[in-house]
N, C-alpha and C positions, 0 to 999 in steps of 0.2 A: 766540198767532197774531196778526198786524197785520189788524185788521178794515177797517181805510181801503182798504187795497190787496186785490183779489182776486185770488187766484193762478190761478186757471180759469173764463176767459171762453167763453160760448157764444155761435155766431155763427151763422146760418141758411148753409148753405151753396148749397144746390139745393132748390129749392120741390116742383118735378114732375119729380123724378129718373127716376120708372118710364117716363118717357115714354108712355102711355097702354099700355103693354104687360103690364098687372097692376099687382099692389101688390110692395110691395116684402118679398121672404120671407127676404133675406139679404143680406149685406156683406160684402168683405174689402177692405184695402188695404195700400199700399207703396209708397213711393218718390213719392208724391203721385199716385198710380193710384189711383183707386177702382171695384170692380168689384160690380155688384148682380145679385142672382138675383131675377125676378119669380114670381109666381103662374102664369103662363100658357108659363112654360117658356124665358123670355127672358134671356140674359145681357147687361148694360149695362156698358160700360166706358167712366170717365171720366178722361181722362189730364188733371186740372189744371195738369202740366208744360208740357205745350205747347198747352192748351187745345183738345183734341180728346176726340169724344165719338161711340162709334160701338155696335150692340148685336147681337147673334147669337142669331138663334133654333135652340134645341136642341132643338122641340118637332118638327121637320119629320120626318116619317116615322112617328110615333108616335102610336098611335090612343087617343081620349081625352083627358081632361085631362091636362097636363104642370105640374108646378112644382118650382122650383130648390130640392134640400132645403139644399144648401152651395155655397158657392165659395169657392175659397181661392186667395191671391196670394203671389208670394214676394216676398221683403223689397225685390228691385228693381225690381219691377212689371212683369217681362217674362213670367212663367209664370201659367197663370191654371190651376185645375183645377175643374171644377162636376159635381155629382150632381144627376140629374133623377129623378126620383120620379112614378110615373103609373101608371096601371091597369096597363099593360103589364110592369111593374116597374120595376128600378132601372137606369138607365145612365150611368157616368162620362164624362165627356169633358176633353181637355185642347184649349188653346187658345193660341196664342202672340201677344205685343203687335203681330208682323209680320203675322199672318195673319189671312185674311177669315173660312176657314172654320173650324170644328173639327175635331178627330180624336177618334173614339170610344175608346176603351180596353177593347177587346175582351173582354180576357182578366180583366175587372173587372165584367163582366154580372151583372146581378140583385144586386149589392153595394152597400150603402147608405154611401158614404165620409162620417163623421162628422167625421175630422181628418185633418190633415197636417203631417210634419213636414220641413221643408226644412234642406237642408244649408247653413246661413247663411255658413259658412267657404270652401264649395269650388263653390257654384254661379254659374254665369255666365250672360250673356244667351244663350249660344248652346245651353247643355245645362244639364237641371234636377241632375247628377248623381245621387246618391244621395236619393231620394225615400221617406218612409216614410208610408203609408197607413193609416187606422185606420175599422176597418169597425162595422158595428152590431151584427153579431155576436160582436165580441170577436177579430177577428182583425187580424193586422198583415201586410200585403204593402210588398216594396221594389219601385219602378220607377224607369224612368231613360229620358228623353226627351230626344231632341236636334232643336232645329229644323231643321236641313238634311236629317232624316231623314222628315220627317212623320207619326213616328209611334212606338211604344213601343218602347225598343230591347229592355227583357226586363219581365216582372213576376214576382217571388219572394214566395211566401208565406214568413213571418218566424216568425210564433208567434201562437200561441192562446190565449184563456184557459181553460183545460181545470176550472180547480176552481171556478171561480165565473164562468160565462159572461154578461159583461154587456157593452152596448156601450161602445167607446172612445169617448168626448166629448171628453177634449182630448191633444194629442201633439204632443212639443218634443224636438229633436234638438239634441246641441253635439258638437263634436270637437277634442280637443287634440291636440297634436303633440308628443309626450316623444321622450326620448332612443330609448327601445326601438320605437318606432312611433307609430301612430293611434291615439288613444283615443278611443272613442264613449261618449258617456252619452245614453241615451233615458230620457224621463218621460213615463209615459201614464196618464191618469184616466179611472175609469168612475165611475157614480154613486154609489158608495160607496169605492172604492179608489183610490190612488195607486202606481203600480209604477215602478219603478226598475231600467234596465238598464246595465250599462256593460262594457266588456271591449275588448281591443286586437285590431286587424285590422278586416274587413269588417262588416259589419251579419249577413251570415248566419253568420259567424261567431260573433261576438258572443250573437245568439239561439240557436245550436244549443249553445252551451255550459253553456244553462238547461237543456237535456234532462238533464242529470246534478246539477244544485242547484237548490235552491229559488228561488223569485222571490222577491225583498223587497219588500213593498209596505208600507201604512199603510192602514191601514181607519178609516175614520168614516163609522159608519152614521148615516143620516138621510134626508129626503127633500130632493129639490133640486129647483128646473123646470128647471133647465140647468147641468151641471156642468160647468166650463171650467177650463183650465189656461193661466197666462201666464207668459213669461219678460219681465222686463225686459231690453232691450238695451241696452249702452250701448259704444261704439268695438267696435262687431260681435262684443261676446262678451255672453253672458248674467250677470248680476250677483246677481238674486235672481229668484225665484218666487213664484207666489200660486195656489194652488187652492181652487177655489169650489164648496166641499162642503156637504153637508146639515147638517154638525154647526158648519159656521163659516169661516172663510177662513184653511186652512192653509199660511201661509208661512215663507221663511227665505232667507239668503244662499246662493249658489252660487260654491265653489272649486275650478273644475275644473282638475285637474294635479297635485292634492293627493296626495302618497306617503305621509302619515303614518298613514292609518287602513286599514279594511280592504277587499280587495279587492272585498268583495260589498255588494250595497247603497247605499243612496244616501247611509250614512256616510261616502262615500268623497268626496262633494262638497258635502251641503248642509251648513250650518253655521246657528247662530243660529235655530233652527225655533222659529215659535210659531204659537197658533192664536187667532182674532178672533173673540170670540162673539158672534153678531148681535144677541146682547142690549143690547150696548152702543151698538145703533145705532137703539134707539128708547127712549123714553122711557116707553113703554104698555107694559102688563104682556102685551100680545100681541107676540110676535115673527114681524117679516116678514123674510121670506130674499131675499135681493137675484136678480132674474133674468137679469141679467147683470151682466159686470165688466171694468176696463181696470186694467193697472197703471201706475203712473209710479215716476220713481226713487224719491220719498217719499210716495206717497200711492195708495192705492186708489180709484178712481171706480166707485162699486156703483150698477147702474140699481134703484131699488125703488119700485114703483110707476110713475107718472110722472115722478120726479123722480131725478138723481142726485146721489149722495149722496159727498163729497170726505171721506176718512178717512185721516188721517194715520198712515201705517204704522209708525210707531215709537211714538206717543203713543197711538194707538188713538183719536183724538179726531175727530169730526166735525167738520169745519173749515168747510167750505160747501156749502149745495144748492144744485143747478144747475135752471134753469129754463127748458122749451123751449116757442119760440112755434110751436104747431102749427096746422095749417089744421085748418076747422070739420070739415072730413071725415076726418082722420085722427085727432081726439082722442079718437074713442070707443074707441080701442084702445089709445093711448097711444104709447110711445116702446116698440120691438120690441126692440132691443137695442143692443150698443157695442162698436166694434171699433177697433182702434190701429195709425198707421203709425210700426214704429219707425227707419225710415230717416228720415223727415221729424221725428217727435218731434211728433206730432199725435193725436188722438184724434175719434172720430167717435160718433156716435149717429143712430141713423135708425128712423121711422115707417114706416106704408105706403108714404105718397110722398115724403117730403123726406127731405133730408141735414142733420142739424148739426153742425158744426166745434168742439170743444172744444180751446182753445187755451192753454197753460201760459205763465205769465210769472213767470219764477222761482222755481221751488217751493222751491227751498232757500234761500233768503235769510233764513228765520225759522227754519231747522231747527236754528240752536245754540242757539235758546232753550228748545226742544223737548226736545234732550238735555240743558240745562242742568236743566229744571226735573225732569227724569229723573235727574239727579244724573250723568248719564252724561258726565262732564267732557272725556275725550278726545274722544268724538264731538264735543261740543260746539266745542271750539277746531278741531278740523279743519273744522268746516263756517262757525265766525266768520267773515267777510269784513273787517274790518277792525280796528284799535286798540282803538276801543271796546268792539266786541264781546268780544272776547280779554279787556282788563282786567275786563269785567263778570262773564266765567268767573272768573278768577284771583280775583276779590273775595268770590264767593262759595265756594271752596274757602279762600281764607284765611279769612274770616270765621267759617267749619265749624269748621277747626282750632283757630282763636283760641276761640272758645266753648267747644270741648272741651279746652282749657289744651293743645293740641300747638303749644308757641308755635315750637319747630322749622319746623313745617312751614308754618306760617302764616306764618313769615318768609319761605321760600322762595317762597310764591306772591304775598305781599305784595312781594317784590323784583321780581313781573315787571310788576304794576300801573304803566302810565306818563303816566295821562289822570286818570282818575276820582279818584283819592288822591293828594294832594300829598305829599311827602317827607315834609315835617314832621307832618302828621296819623299817617303809618305809624310813625314812630319815638315820637311822643308815645303811642302805644297801649302800646307795649312799654316806655318809662320807667316809664308810672304801674303796671305791675303790681312790685313788691316782692320781685320772687323772682328767684331766681338762674338758672333755667331762662329767664326773660324777657332775661337780659341775655344769656346766650348765644345766644339767638335774636336779640338787635339786631343781635348780632356776626354772626350769620348773612345777615339783611336786607341788612346793608350790605355784606359781601362778594358776596352776589349783584346788588346795585345794582350795583358795580362792574364786574361781569362784562356787564351789560346798557348801561351809559354808553358814549357814543360818543367815541373819540380825541379830540375837538376841545373836549368838556369837562374842560379841565385842570385849572382852579380847583375844580371840584365834586369830580374824582377825586382831587385832592390832599387836601382837607378830609375827603372820608371814609374815605381811605387812613388818615389821622392818627389818626381818630378810630378806627377800628379798631384799630389799633395801643395805643392806649391801653387799648381793650378786653381785649385780648390780654395786656397787662401786667398789668391787674387781675385776669384771672382766673386766670393764673400766682402772683401773691401770694396769692389765695383759697387755693388749692389747696395752697401752701406751708404757710400756717396751718393749713388741715383735716388735714393727714396730712406728720407728720414725717419719714416713710420714704420719701416722693415721693422725693427726689433716691436712694438707694440702690435703689428698684424701678424697674427697667427697663421693665416692663411697666406701670407707673401712668399714670393720666390725665395726669399733671403730666408724664410724657415725652412721650406722646401731642401735649399742646398746644403743649408746646415744638417739637417737631418741626415742627407744621402753624404756628407762629410764624413759622419761620425761613423756610418754604417761603413763606408770604405776602411777607416782607423782602425773597427773593428775586425773586418775582415785581413788586411794588410798588417797586424800588429806584429806579427811573427817574420815578417820581411823587410818592415821599415828599419833603417838603422836611429836607434833610439835617441842618440845624443842628437845627431843632424836634425831629427824629427822635432826633436824639442828647442830646439835652437831656429828651428822655421816659425816654429808655433808662438816663440817669446817675441820673434823680430816682427811678427806681423801683430802685435798684441793679441791674441787670440788664446786669453788664459781659460777660458773654461774648457775650450777643447785640449790646452794642454794638461789640464787637471783630466780631463777623459781619458788622454792618451795616459798619462802616469797612472791611473788606475788602471787599464789593458795592460801595460807593462809591468804593474804589479810593483809601482814606484809609488808606495803608500805614503811616505813622509810629504812626498809634494802635494797630494790632494790632502792630507790633513792639514796641511801650513797653510794652504787656501782656503780649507771651509774656517778655519780659526780667524783669519784674517777678514774674512768675509762675515764672522759673527755667529756661526753657524756649526754651534756647539754638537746640536744632535745629529748630523750629516757627519762630522768629524768622527765621533765617537761609533757611528755604526759603521766606518770605514776601519776602525783600531779592531771592532767586533769580530771580524771576519777572521777565518780560523788560519789565513795566509799571510795576515799579518805579522810581524814579527814582534813578540811583546816588548822588546826595549823601546818600541815606538809610543806603548802605552805611558810606561816612566818618562820619556822625553818630553812628550806634549801634556803631561799630567798636570802640571802649573799652569799652563795657559788654560787650559779647558775648566778649571777647579773656578779659576777665578772669573770665566767666562759663566760658565752655566754651572754653578757648586752641585744643584739637584741632579741634573740628568747626568752629570759626570759621577757623583758618588752612586748615582742607580745603576750607572753600566759597570761600575767596579764591584759591587754587590754582585751582580747578575755575571761575574767572570769567576773562573773559578782555578784558574792559575796564576791569577796575582800574587807578587810577593806585598804585602802590604807597609814590609820595612823600607822599600824601595819609592813609597808613594809618601813617605816622610816629609822629604822637601817642598811636595806639592802641599801637603796638609799645614805644612809651617807657614808658609807663604798665604794660604788661605786664613790661619788662625789667628796672620800679627794683624789683618786687615778689624776696622770696626764693623761691629753686626748691631743689627738693633734687638730690644731686649726681647721682644715676640718672638725673634725671627728661630729656627730650627737650625742647629749648630749642624751642618752636616759633616762636616769631619768627626765631630762625637758621634754622630749618627752611624759613619763607615767604622770609627773605631771598636763603637760597641758591638756591631755586627761581628768584627774581626773577633773578638775576645770572647762574647756569648755563643755567637754561632759558627765559629770557626775554629773555636778554641785556640786560638792563635797563643803561643809562647814566648812572643821576641819581647825581653824587656824592652827595648823599645818603642815599641806599641803601648804596651802597659804606662812605661812611664808619660808618654805623650798624652795616651788619654787622661793620666791623672794630673797632670800641669794643666791640661784643660779645666778639668772639673775643679782644680783648684781656684781658676780665676772667676769662676762663676760666683754669683752673689749668694747664691742657696748652697750651702753646703752639703745637703741630703744626698744629693747623687754622687759626691767624695765619699761620703761616710759609708754608703751601701758600697762602694766601689772596693775601698780599704776593708771592709768587712767579709768581701767573698772570698772564698777561697777556691781558686780555681785550680789548683793543685791538688784538691780533694779526691781523694780513693786511688792513687796512683802511688806504688811504693817506693818510697825512699825520693820522695820527690816533694818540692816546695811547695808551701799552701798558697804562694802567689809569686809574680815574676816579674815584679817592678823592683827598683833599687828604693831598700827602706831609707838611706842616708840621703838619697836625694829627693825621696818624698817628704825628708822631715824637713831638710834645709827649705823645699818649696814651701811646704806649710807655716813654717816659722817664718818664712818670709811674706806669704801671703795674709799671715796671721788667721790661720785656720785651726785655733786651737786646738778644738773637740778633735780633729785628724791628729793631731800632734800626739795627743793625748792616747788616742788608737795607736799610733806608730810607735811609739813608747814601750806601751803593754805589749804590743807585737815583737818589740827588741828584747822583752825580757828585762826592760828596763824600767822597773816596776815604781821606784821610789822618784826617778823623775815624772813618770805618769801619774803618780799621787799628787806630788808636788805643783804640777801645772794643773792639773784638774781642780786643788784648791782653789787656784784663780780664778777658773770660770764656773765651776757648779761644785759644790760640797757632797751633793748627790752624786755626780759624776766620779769623785774621789771615794767616796766610799764603794761604789760598784769595781772599780779599778783594784782599789786593796782587797775587798772579795773574792776576786779571780784567782788570787792564787791560795792553792789549796795543798801542793806538797811541801811548802816550806811555813813550818806554824810559827817560827820564828820572826821569818820576814814577815806573813801576814799581820803579825803582832805588832811587826814595828811601824808597818802600812796604819793600820789602825791607829796607831798611838799620833802617828803625823795628823791622823785626821782629828781625832781628839782634841788635840792640841789646837789646832787651826778652829775649830768650833767653841773652844774656851776662851778662845784668844779673840774671838772675831765677837761675841757675845757682849752687849752693850745693855743689859738690864740691870735689875739689882741684883746683890748678890746671891741671896736668898732663891731668885728665880733663874738665874746663871748654874747653880748648884743643880735644880731641879731638871733642866735641860741636860746638864753633864748625865745626870742618874738616868736620865731619859736616853740619852746615848749610849751607856753602856749596855743597855738592854736590845739595842739594836745589832750589837758585836754578838750576839748568841752567847755570851759568855767567855768571850776570848778576851774582854779585859777586864779586870776587877776595879774596885775602887780605890784598892792602893795603887795600881798603875797610874791614873789619872789624878792624887792626889798632888803629885808635885807640880803640876799646870796650873794648881789654884796659887795664889797669893800666899805670905806665910801668916798673915793677920785674918783670913779665915778660921771663922769660930767653929769647932768641932760637932756644936750641935746640930749645925746644917747636915753635918754628914752622916749623924746617929743612925736614920734609918738605912742609909745606903750600908754603914759597916756593920749592922746586926746583921743585913742579909746577908754579908758577905762572910761574916763568920757562921752563920748558921749554914750556909753552903759547903763550908770546909767540915763543921762537924758530922755532914752528911755523907762527904766524901770519906773521912775517917772510919764511920761505920761500915760503910761501904765496901773499905778497905779490910776492916775487921771478918767480915762475911768472905770477903772472896780468900783469906787467909784459912777459915774453918774450913770452906770448901774443898780446898787444896787437900787437907789435914785429911778429911775423909777420902777423898779420892786415893791417897797412898794407900791407905789402908785398904779399900777395893783393891788394889793393882796386888798387894802381898797376897790375900785371899785365893787370886786370881792363879797367880803363881803356885801357889802351893796345891791348888787341886788340880794344875796341870800336871804337875808330877807324880798323882796318884790314877793317870790315867790309863786306860788298859782296854785290850780288845778281845774277844772268844774268838779262839783257833779250832774248828774240827780235827780231830787226830788223823781225819783221812784228808785235808785241805793239800792239795798240790801246789809245788812252785808253779810259778807263771811261766817261767822259761824252761826249766829241765822237765817238768811234769812226774817230779820225786814228793814224797811227801815230805811236808813242812817239819815235820816233828818226829820223822826217823830218827834212829839212833843205829850207829855204826860206823865204822873206821874209814868207810870210801870218800867219807864227804872230808874236802879240804875246807880248810877254816879260812874264809876271808882275810887278808892281811889289815891286819890294825884292828881284829876283831876278836872278841874274847868269846869261848864257847859257853852257850848256857847248859850248864851239866854234861850230859853227853851228846846233845843238840848242835848242831850248826846255828852260827846266827841268821836272822830273817827280818825282813821288814815286811808289816801289814800295814794296809791303806786304807781308808774310810771306805772305800767302795767294793772292799771285800778280796781284792786282790791282794796274794802273799807272794813274796820272794825271798829266796836263798838270799843272804847277804852278798856273795861273790858271784852267784848269778845275774841280781840286777844289775851289779857293779858294770860284770861283761855284757850286757845288754844293752846297758847306754852307751858305754864308750863304743860300742858299734854302731848306734846309731845318731853320734851327736858328731860335729866337726871335730878334726883333728885337734886343735887349740885347746878346746874344753875337755875332750877326753885326758892331752896330758896333763891337764890342771889337775883331775880325779886321780891318776895316775901318781901324781906326784904328792897330792895328801895321801894318799893310800900308802907311799914311799915314806912317806913323814912319820906316819902311825908306827909303821914296823920299825923305824929306827925307834921309837920310844915304847916299846912293847915291853919293854923291862920294868916300866913305870908302875904305879898301883892304879888298878882301875876296881872300879866298884861294881862287886859282883851282881848286883839286881838287875834286873832285865829294863833296862832305862829309867830307874830308879833315880830321880835326883831330890835332893833337897835343899832347903834352904842354905846350908853351911856350903853346899858343894857349889851352888850360882855362884856365891860371892866369894869363892877362894878357887876358882876355875883354873886346873893347870893347864898346860901346853896343849899335853894329850886331847884332853876334853875338848879343847878348842877346835883342835884337827880332825876330830871326830864330827863334830859339830857343823864345821864347813862341809865335810866328807858328805854328812847327810842331808845337809841343803843343796848339795849340787848334782847326786844321786835319785832322792828321795822327794824332793821338794814336789811332785806330783806323781802321780802311776802314770808308770810308761804303758799302759795300754786302755786309758782312759785320759789323758792329758795331750798339751801340745806334739807330743814326741810322736805319738802315733797318727795324728793328723799329717806331719810333715814326712811319715813314712811313705804316704799315697803317691807321692812325686819319686820314687825310687825306683829304678827298672826292678823287674825282678831276676833277673842275673847282672850282677855286679860284673866290673870289668875284670876284678882278680880273677872270677869263675869263669872266663873264657877259656883257659884251656882245659879245665874240666869239662866244660861242655862241648870242646874239639872232640874228647876223647869217646863221646857217647855218639858220633857220626858213623853211619852206617855206609860204609865204602863197597863200589860195586867191583865184585869178584871176577878173574878173567874166568871164562868160561869156554875158552876155545878149547882148552886140555881137557875137558870133562867129556864123559862118554854118555851115550842117549842108549838108552833100553827100550825095547818096545814089550809092553806087554801085554799079552793076549787076553783078549775080551771075551 
């Protein structure tokens, strides 16, 4: 304990606290309120919180001398209970802080109250709630007093000590709210016993349960001047207790609410029980017992003689002796007793006249050292206040473990030290010990140190992590040298250290230097760990290369399929992978959507150059077919490669199907195929795939070459190729002649049989070739008789064609006659107009006579009437009205065209016109002059359809009601507000 700073200090609080009302006999305190009892029956209340003091005479009306036996104050300082003892017996009074007169508790008359237990959890300023009183004859009572009632609510007897009737000297109560109700704990002491009661429910229910069961008690025989029971209260909850008994101070911790122990007795809430022997309080042979006691968090304050000895509750050592500055008239008897104020955290001592205050100055500041000396390291750490104190605790633990050669345990403690030992000093301790266990401990220390370092210490973290990596590698190699079966035994230490090392690499991958770590792993030959670390650092190239070397193509492909792997690695390792496992590689390619097949061509070429079994599936062809048919790849290189592989197969059916597919079909202006036809032709000629060559020739529109080559393979193929030409009759005939010549020259039968086959061939051409076309192919000495039938058939065909031409000429002549008749009928067409018929535009009569009608330019009046148009629908219009209406509704260019025609007609107005209304004869049609031609064009422009029934009316739907040029006229109709300010108003009489 630090002797330079006192934990407890004594100050004189009040020299003459009794105020001449006798000498002090007892005292109690709570919430900065001190209540004194005097030898003359007075109760004196000092409220240091408000600086007030008053006294109450409890001896009034009582004969003889009266003395206050005990006073009790609740923790809030509001309620007070006092017992007066005199010649007339004993009486117990209750007073409240707000009262000026006490109230006698009549039901307790004649009972000497020695102890009171307050319900700290439920007591209020207005009500005491349940209070337990302990009497001199060993009885327990329950009372309750409300301040507003001015009297006790009830007094109930609870329990009586029947086995060994002794005075109740100390009493404490605690309650705890549990799931199944409120649980009460009561502890009472007599001079020789400590009783404990516990139960759920009311106090009456609790004590009544002990009628059927034994009361649990602890008996410590021995004489004691004053048996006392104290609870230390922290945050309104008792945490430990102390009993001042004849045998010593019995104390322990309190754990209210514990459910793990027996429902009977103090085992339910008392823990870590101990007995402090009085012999430890004196160096003399004679044992002196304390006359009073107070309890703090870590200490006992024991009144021995005229001094207070402060004893550490944990170490049981005396740390201080407190002296009191007493007045001369009080020193003869000395200090009478001690009491505590749990609410204010103060202690008091009193003699006959004075009150002394014992204050506490951070009593827990050195408790860590006390626990450390007792080797209770967990408690020492819990009470340490700063990092230096914690370091000292860790250091003691580490040194003890190191001395006992428990290096791993020592390492874990050394790692927690931050200040009193340097990193270098600790590591040197382990390095100097030449044992494998020390190396493991050093690794443990470094790992723990990494856990404790802040993230800002990047340099130190990297260095320590690298050191740990090397220690792991050294440990792994040592295990391999010591045990040859370590690799096969999965439960060996080697396997566990490998797992631990990999976990370390995973945790420290971001702090380890990549280059240094890889060099370390490589230098120790740990290839698998190198690959593992490379995968952690996303160095996928190293990982894939390792798997390829090991022949594990599937694992390499799994790595390459990860989203974070660059796509270029797929192309880089494609040649090796397809050679190693073509099936898995192609399946992986087909599962990837972002591969460019063109970049895989080198790998596919390498695979294709190797020999394969006949029945073996060609994986490259499978992938290329997937690209072409499923992915619709249009790369010429892919198509060329697939074509070349097809060409090298013995069966050319796949090649022909490929050539016949139109991959670009349906695309506008797109090609039907994407391979190079010239390359395909050269390749097929080289591989002697003649059918394929025929198809390519045909596709390139080289039909003559296709037919010539097809004739070498199969005449039927040549016929099919010749028949493909449809748009060029001459070329088609030429191709068939080539086929015919080949067929005639190749026939080796008799002459008559050859002629019959040639005649049969002519029928296959569907009349394209005649007998005269193939006659030059026969030898000059062939007899005409052999062709008689064919020649006659040909002549008959010609005769049929001549007859057909004659019929067509007759039909044409008849058609011309019909056209002439239709033209004549058209000239006589007419329409009937009612005399009241109105113009659709101007609404005037069509047949009106008058000079007000202006003649349309280019038209001749029909008698006195203006020219007009009549449509089949029945609408009629004046010519000038129709022209004006149409030009207004059409676009500007069309309107200009109509006006230009009208102008030309006006210029030609001097020419002679026909006087009939629309009548035209055949002579006029054949000798149409320019004026009539212009008028016909004008009619087509303005009268091709009725303006009210045709497209012109439909287009007018989208036109606005008010045209832009009519905006000024619309504005003129606006109603503008007039200035009414100058107008005068007149009131009209009602």
